[in-house]
N, C-alpha and C positions, 0 to 999 in steps of 0.2 A: 972887831970882826969876829964873826962867828963861823966856825966850820962844822960841818956835819960829817962825821966819819962813821961809816957803817962797816963794821968788821965781820958782820955775818955774811956768809955767801948768799948770792941771790937765790931766791927760791926756784926750785926746779919746776918748769911748766910741764904739764902733762901733754900727752899727744893730742887730746881733744882741745886743750887750750891753744896749742900751736895751730891746729887745723882751723879753729874759729878765727884766730888772728890772721892767718893767711887768707881765709875766705873773705873777711871784711876788708882787708887792705888790697889784695892783688887779684882775686878772682873776678871782681867786677870789671877790672880793666881787660882781663882776658876775654870775658864774655862780650864786652862792648866791641873789642877788636874782632872777635869771631863773627859777631852779628854784622859788622861792616863788611867783612870778607864775603859772607853769605849774600848780603844785599848786592854787592858788586858782581858776584858770580851770577846771581839771579838776573840782574839787569843785562849783563853780557849775554846770557842765554837768550833773552828776548831779541837782542840785536842779531845774534847768530841765526836764530830761528827765522827772523824776517828776511835775512840774507838768503837762507836756504829756500824759502818760499819764492823770493824774487828770482833766484837762479832757476828754479823749476819752471816758473812761468816763462822765463826767457828761453829756456831749452824747449819747452812745448811750442812756443811761437816759431822758433827756428825749425823745428821738426815739421810744423805745418807749412812753412815757407818751402822747405825741401820737397814735401809731398806735392805741393801745388806746382812747383817749378820743374820737377823732374820730367813730367811728360813734355813740357816745353823744350827742355834741353835735349831730350831724345828726338823730338821732332826737328829741332835745329840741327842736330847731327845728321839726320837723314837728309835734310835740305842741303846741308853743306856737302855731303857725298854726291848728291845729284848735281850740284853746281860744279864740283870738281870734274865729274864725268862729262858734263856739258862743255866745260872749257876744253877738255882734252879732245872731244869730238869736233868742236869748232876749230881748234888749232889744226887738227888733221885735215879738216875740210879746207881751211885756208891754205895749207901747204899743197893740197891737191889742186886747188884753184890756181895757185901760183905756178905749179908745174904745167898745167894745161895752158895757161895764158902764155907762159914762156915758150912752150912748144909751138903753139899757134903763131906766135910773133916771129919765130925764126924759120918756120916752114916755107920753103920757096914755092913760087907760083908754077914753076916748070915741072914740078913733081906732082904726080897724082897718086893718091893712096888707094890701093886695092883692098887692103885689110889693115885695120887699126884696132889694136887691143890695148886698153888702158886699165891698169890695176892701180892700187893705192900708191905704189912707189915704182911702177915699171910701165914703160910704153913699148909695145911691139908694133913694128910697122912693116908692111909689105907694100912696095910702091913701084911705079913705072915712071920712066922719063925718056925723053928723046935725046937729052944732052947729058953726057957723062960728067961734064964740068959742074953741073948743078948738084950732082951727088957729092962731088969733091968739095964744093963750096959749103954745102949744107953740113957735111961731116966736119969740115974744118972749123966752121963757126961754132958748132956744138962743142968741139974739143977746146977751142980757144976760150969760150965763155966758161967752160968747166962747171956748169951748173949740175950736170949729171956726172956722178963719180965714175960710172961704168958705161962705156960706149962699146957696143959690139956691132960692127958692120959685117953683116953676113955676106953670102955670096952675091956677086954682081954677075948677072947673066944677060947675054945679048939675046933679044927676042926680035920678032918680025917688026914690032912697032917701036922698038928702041931698046931700053935696058930695064931690067927688073932686079930689084935688090931687097934685102931685109935689113932692118936696123932695130936693135934692142937698146933702149935707154933705161938705166935703173939708178937708184939711190940719188934722187933729186935733193939738192940743198939750196935753200932760198938764201 
């Protein structure tokens, strides 16, 4: 067996020798890794740019849709207001028709109206009759049915042809 023993200290390498050794052995790996990172970032930049362009196109389309549909929405709101107003007018007319229909259905034959004033929620009547009981039965039926919340039987006066009276009906409830 043969042994080789070197008792001399290893030679000192200069800074240039160390740099050349590092460059040959490790710098190429660092450069390859850096190039891979740069390529990855460059590819990611393309995908991000394409996403930004797609989002801008989508935003532009949605803005166009809003521009086109906003007059339609405004017109729809106007039509909706008109429909609400029409419904309220129709409901008031229906209530008025019900009030008149009820009043005419309970009005007795023996009473003749000399003055009839009808408002949206009030009926004022001046009438004549020859029979006091017809006034009493008419008033009693109106009170019993309680369709008018407020009944005001005015003065009953005896005249040459019979009896004259006033009646005010208000606050009709169907």
